[in-house]
Structures are given as structure tokens and as C-alpha cells.
N, C-alpha and C positions, 0 to 999 in steps of 0.2 A: 439212562443207560440200561441196556438189556444184557442179561447174562444167561448162558445155557451151558450145561455140561454135555459134551458130545460123546465122550467115552472115558471109562475108568480102567486102570490097570488092575488085574486080578491079584497080583502078588504084592503090590505096594499101594500107597495112597495117591500115586500119580494120576492125574486126569488131564484130558484134553478138553478145553473149554473155548467158548466164543463170547467176546465182549463187544457189544455194538454201541458206539458213541456217535455224536453228531458229525464227527469228522472221519468216520469209517469203522471198519471191523478190526478187532485185534484177536488173533488166534493164539491161544496159549497151549503150552508154556511159552512165555515170551521174555526176551531180554530187551531192555530199553536203553539205547545209547544215551549217554549223558551229554546234554547240550547246555551247560551251566549258564552261560550268558547269551543264549540265543544262537549258539553254534556248537555243533559237535566238532571239537577242535581238529583242524587239518582235513576235514571232509566236506565236500560240497553237498548241498541238499540233493542234487541230482544223483550223486553217487550213492547216497543213503537209500534213495528210492529204487534206483535201477540195479545197483551192484550188490548191496548188502540186503536188500529187500526189507529194510526197517519198516515196521508197522506203526511205531509210536516212539517218540523221543521225550526226554525229560529236560525241564528247565528249572532254574533255581530262583526261588522268590527273593532271597536275600540279595543275590548278585543283580538280578534284573531290577529290583527296587532301587539300588544304588546307581546302576548304569545299564541301560540308558535312562531309567527313571519311569515312573508310572504315567507321567504326563505325556511323554513321548509315545509310550505304548498305547495309551488311550487314543491319541491323535492318529496313530497308525491303524487303529482298528483292532488292536490286540496282537499278541505274539504271532499267531498264525500268519496274519497279513504282513507283519513287520519282517519276518524271515522267509516269507513265501513258502510255507509248509502247509500242505492240505490235509495231512493225516493227523491222528490224535496226538495230543501233548499232555503230559502229566507234569505238574509242578509240585516240588516239595515245599514245606512251609517255612524254611529257614531255620528250623529247630536244630538241625545238625551243625549249621554254620555258627549258631549261637553257642553250641557245645564247644566248637573248635576255637572260639574267640574268648577263651576263659580269662585272659588277662585284661580284656577291654569291655567286659559286659557285667551287668548286675541283674540277677534274677530276683524278681519279687512277685507277689500275688497278682498284681495288675498286668505284668508282662515282663519283657526283658529290655533294659536300656543298654545300648551298646555304642561303640565308636566305629565309624566306617574305617575299613582297612585302606580305603583310597585316600581320604583327606582328613580323617580324624573327626568328622562331624558327628554329633550325637543324635541318636534316634531311639524311638521306643516302639517295639513290636508288642501289641496286645493281641489276644485271640481275635478280637473283632477287626482290628486293622489288618491282620494277616489275611482274613477272609476278603476284605475290601481289595487288598493288593492283588490277590489271585483272581478276583473278579476283573480287575483292570487288565491283567495278563491274558485272561480268557482261556486258560487251559481246560481241557475236557475233564480231567480228573485232578482234583486239588486235595491237598493234605491238611489235616488239622494241625494246629500249633501245639508243639510238645517240647519237652526237655529230653534230650538224649544224654543219659548218664554215662560217665566214663567207665572204663574197666581198668583196674579193679575199683569197686564201689561198695562201701559197707551197706548192710541191709537197712539201717535206719535212714540213710540218705536216699537209697533207692526207693524206699517206701514213701517218704515224704514227696520225692520228685514225682513218683507215679500218681499219687493222690492229687497233686497240683495239676499234672497233665490231664487227669480226668475232669477236674473242675474247669480247666481251660477248654476241654473238648465240649463240655456242656455249653459254654459261652460261644464257641465256634458254631455249634449246631444251631443255636438260637439265632445268631446273627446271619448265618448262611440262609436259614429258612425265611428270614425277614427281608432278604435282598434278592435281586434278580440278575441273571446274566446280562451282559452289556452288548453282546454282539450277535444275538440271535440263536446261539447254540447252547444247549443245556450243559450244565456243569454238575459233576458228582463229587461229593465230599467223602473222603476216606478217613476214619479215625485211625489212631496208631497205638498199638499195644506196647507198653513199656514194662519195667520191672527188673531190669538188669539180668543177672543170671540166677535169680532166686525163684525156684519153682512155684512157691505159694504166691509170690507177687505176680508172676506171669499168669497164673491161673486166675487170680482176682482181676487183673487188668483185662484179660481176654473175655472174661464174663461180663465186665462192665462195657467193654467196646461192643460186644455182641448185643447187649441190651439196648444200645442206641439205635439199632436197626437201620443202619445206613446201607447204601447199595454195594459197598465193598469195604474191605478192611486191610490194614497194613500192620506189619510187625517191625518195630524199630528197636534201636538200642543194641543191636547185635553187629557182629563184624567190626567191633571197636577195640580189638586186641585180645579177646577171650579165646581160649582153645577151641578148635573147630568142633570137637565133641560136645562141648558145652553149648555152642551155638545150635548144633543139631538137636540136642536134648530140649532146649527151650523152644525151638521151632516146632518140634513134635508135640510138646505139651500144648502150645497155643493153637496149632492146627486142629488138635482134637476138640477144641472148644469153639473156635470161630465157626459160624454157620457154613455148612457145606454148599449151600446154594448161592454163595457170593464169592467173588474173586478174592484171593489172598495174595498180598504183595509183601515180599521180604526185602526190606530196604537196604541198599548198599552192599549187596552180596552178588557176586564175589568172584572167586576163581571158577574155572570150568567144573572142577570137582565139586566145589561148594554148591553150584547150581544144580548139578545132577542129583546130588544127595538130597537137596531140599525139594526138588521136584518129586522125589520118591516119598517125601513126607507130606505132600499135598499143597505145595506152594505153586502159584500160577505165574507170578510176575516178579521180575528182577531188574535191578539197575546197579551199575558200579562204574567207577572211573578207571578201573584196572585195565581194560583192553585199550583204552585211548592213552592213558598216562604211561603205562608200561611200554606201549608202542613207541612213544617218543624217546624212550631210553633204550630202544633196541630189543625189547623182549617180545617174542612172537609166540602165540599159542597155536598149536597144530594138533591134528588128530593123533599124532604119535608122541606128543610131548612138547616141552618148552625149548625154544631156541633163543640163546643170547647171541644175536647177530653181530655183536661187537667182538666176539671171541676171534682170536687169530686164526682158528681152524677154518673160518669161512672166507679168508682173504682171497684165496684162489679157487674157490668153489663156484664154478660157472654154471652149475645146474640150476634149474628153475627154483624159485623161492620155495614153492611147495607144489610138487607135481600133482598131488591129490587135493589141491587147495579149493577154496570156495569162492574166490574172487578172481577177476581177470588179471590182477597184478601178480598172482601166484605163479602163473606160467609166462608172464610177459617180462619179468625182471629176474635176474639171478641173485643168489645169495651174496656173491662177491660185490655186485653193484650196490645192493642195499647196504651192505656193511660199509662200503666206501661213503655212501651218502650220510649214514648215521654218524660215522667217525668224523666226517667233515662238517657235521651239523648243517647239512643242506636241508632246506624246507621240504624238498621232495621226499627225502627219507622218512620224515615224520608222516607225510601223506600216505606213502605206500604202506608203511608198517601199520598205521591206524586203520586204513581200509582193510587190510588183511585181517587184523584182529577183530574188528566189528563184524566182518563177514563170517569169520569163524564162529564167533559167539552166536550169531543168528542162525548159522547152519546147525550148531549144536542143539539149540532149543527146538528147531524144526525137526531134526532127527529124533529128538526125544518124543515129540508129538507123533511122528510117524510110527515109532515103535510102540507107543501107547495104543494106537489104533490096531496095530498088527499083533498085539499080545506078547511082544518080545521085549518090553521095556526093561524088566528086571535083569535079564541076562545081558542085554546090550549095555545097560548102565554099569553093571559090575565090570564088564570088559573094558569099557571106555575109561572108567575111573583108574584102572591100572595103567592105562596108556597115558592119560592126560597129565599126570603129575610128574612124569619122569623127565629128566633133562637130556636133551639130545646133544 
């Protein structure tokens, strides 16, 4: 993987960068649509490429391991071939899913034993095995195995969890360096900073992750229920320690406002299920604020979905029609809303990049933050 900084904002820590992988270039700031099980829900790969201009998507190690399974993925030639996607893919390590399966998993030094949410079968994820699974998946960027602590979380637990995550990272790096990619394209391992919302732990973790000297770094354990100001505070602390000459990925974040504020702190890469999950429930993100298309006020509004929109669906369909589809639980409603939201998120980070180059990011960001959070 190659990384270069193309431009920096003079008033904030925002930067425009370029990441080159075996499956293509990623221009940052970038948002990665979440394709948990090998699909970004309700959107064709062709639409991702042509309409939203997605540069990279995310897959989930836990879900892909359970279904379709690593044997199928290996026979297919990896996830790229399996889903017919030629651009970069990032896979998370399954650590967040382990966090969310609190009633059916047991964490120990060796790894995490858990029960499948599909059939109850028992499995063990170790740092080494998670590296192997991600080799079978074949993603361009893969994540180290970590524990994502909940919020709130006492300092003692956060510290023990962080220290174990660091030990797991050492094992991940050793195993990763002793194995090779399976499908001819290089893979890059990103460590993950943990430490909950404790500044001293975040600093320790960021220093340890930086000392591993991998090609990129991630910030995990945030956007799990803590106040936004705490999230920004921890992100700023970590970005001040992680090396400037490597990409920074803030995992699982977030709202359009969260993304803009985090870009200003020096983050390059984002992912979140919010634009796709909320779309299926009728929530649309726009330049002027948030629309709940299920509201009665849109029943007879035959104006375009978003006259200033960023996808062809925004001018092709009316608000009244999309409301009808969502209320009726028609699949097309989920497709239209999802395409709109993903296109908007990718427009937002592209505009952030453009404003960084033009020297207007700070003023543009402040103006957009006021607009994006309001309800229409």
C-alpha cells in the first residue's frame, strides 16, 4: 500500500490524501459503505460504482466466516471475485461483533469463544485465526483482532482490555508477517487504538500502535454510546500521536456531522451502517438536514426527493412516492432511500476534500454542521 498527503487545511488538521492498493486508488477523506455479508444492503454493485462513486467498501469477518464460509470464499478466489467487485475492500476483524454478542461469548487470553447467531454452533477466534480468515477473504486492508469495550466502562476494565488488545496485536502482526496473500494482491494490516474514554489509556494505546510501524492505523471503541464531545476529545488525542504519514481510520463513525468534525481532527477514513440502516427506516440525509420520509407531511408532496441531490433517484422520484413505498414496506423504497443516503455521504466527503484543496474547509465545515443536524 502507498500513501501520500496531497494537501492540508491551514486552519484545522484536515487533509486530503491518496491511498493506493492493489485494487485501485482511494482518495480521502473517504466514507466506506458497509457491505457486512458481501453486499451493501439494497444496492447493486453497479450502482455503487456508477451512481454513488464508491471507492472502497467494507466487509465483516465475523459474518463472512459464518456465511458463506471461508471454504466457499477460497474456492471463489476471494471476496472480490465472489461479489464481482474490482475496487478495494476493507474487512474488520470481528471484534465489534464479539463486543455485541456479550451473552454468547467468553473472552480469554487465547481469544474469544462464541456461539453463532445463526445456528448456535461454537467457534474460537484467536488473533492468528482472524488473520487467516482475512487472508481467505482477500481484502486489501484488514484489521487486527481487538476487544471493543462498551460505554460506560470502568477504568480498570478498559485498561485490562486495552493491554490484552495490545498483546493480541503483537500476535496478529507476527502471524500476518509469517503468511502470504492468497490471490496475488498485497494486503495491509491496520492495528486498532483502544482505551475507552480515558485520555491516559488512549495516549498509551496510540503510542503502542504507532510503535508497531504498520502502514495504517485505526481508532476503535468509539461511537458506542458516549457523548459526541467525548468522542471528539479522544479522537483528537489519538490523532495527535498516530503518525502523520499514515492513514487514520475512525471505525463505526457516524453521522454526517460526526464525520465532518472528525475530518477536522485529522481522520481520513470512515465507515458506518447509519446511511444504509436508517434509509431502510425512512430517514434521509440531505444538505439541508434530515428528512423522516414516513411523516404525514410528505404524503402529498410530489416534488423531487431532493432537487439538489447527489443521485439520480433524487430527481427521478417524489417524496410522496418514496413515503408510499416505505410505509408499504416495498423493497424499492429501501433501494431508493439507501442509494440516496450512500450517494449523499460520498458527496459529503468529496466536498470536504474539494474544500481542503481550495482552502475553504473550515468555513464550509462550520456552515454545513449547522445545516446537517437539523430536522426538515
